[in-house]
C-alpha positions, 0 to 999 in steps of 0.5 A: 615271676618265672619264664615258666609262668603262664600269661593271664588267659581264659584258662588261668582266669577259671583254674583260679575260680574253680580252686578258690570256689571249691574252697569255698564250697567245701566250707559252706557243704558244712553247714547246708549252703550251696554257692549260689545260695551263699551269693544270694545271703551275701546280698541280702545281709548286705543289703540296707534292711530289706529288699526288693526280691526282683533286685536280689534276683537281679543281683544273683542273675548279674554275679552268677550268670543264671536266668532270673527262674533259677535266682528266683528259686534260690531265694525260694529255698532261703526262704523255706530254710528260713535264712530269709524271710517275707517282709511285705508283698515283694519285699524280702529280709535276712532272719537271724538264722540267715545272718548266723550262717552268713557270718559263720561261713564268711568268719570261716573262709576269711583264714584261708583266704588270708592265707591263699592272697599272703605274700601277693603284694599290694601293687601285683593285686591292685594291677590283677583287680584292675585287669579282671574287672575290665576282663568282667566288663567285656565279657558282660558286653558280650554276654549282651550281645549274645543275649539280644 
């Protein structure tokens, strides 16, 4: 670290987020998938079987800080694309096509992520992980207070 290395602040966090997101979105675009769809598909892929639609909507809202109607719309897009399927009146499940899309995009982004994180000492990653988790918790608390 040099004297010109910036101190962690909202701008530094945003620049890192948007740079990484741009990389991910390039990969996703090759598969006709949006960032919001990938977040939703990931939640469905990691669920232990069919998930309550409301649970997935809540997960997307919590992850992306969008409103429930927008998250519900993303679910509808995935259903229309055949990447998710209804499973009873209030549940959805990932389809084989959805699983393949998730697995493919994950496999394509894994080596890119490995290159991005290469050479960063594990202890530095642990510190940054703790700091960003704390920032996220505090920002979520502020957002909840603003929404009350």
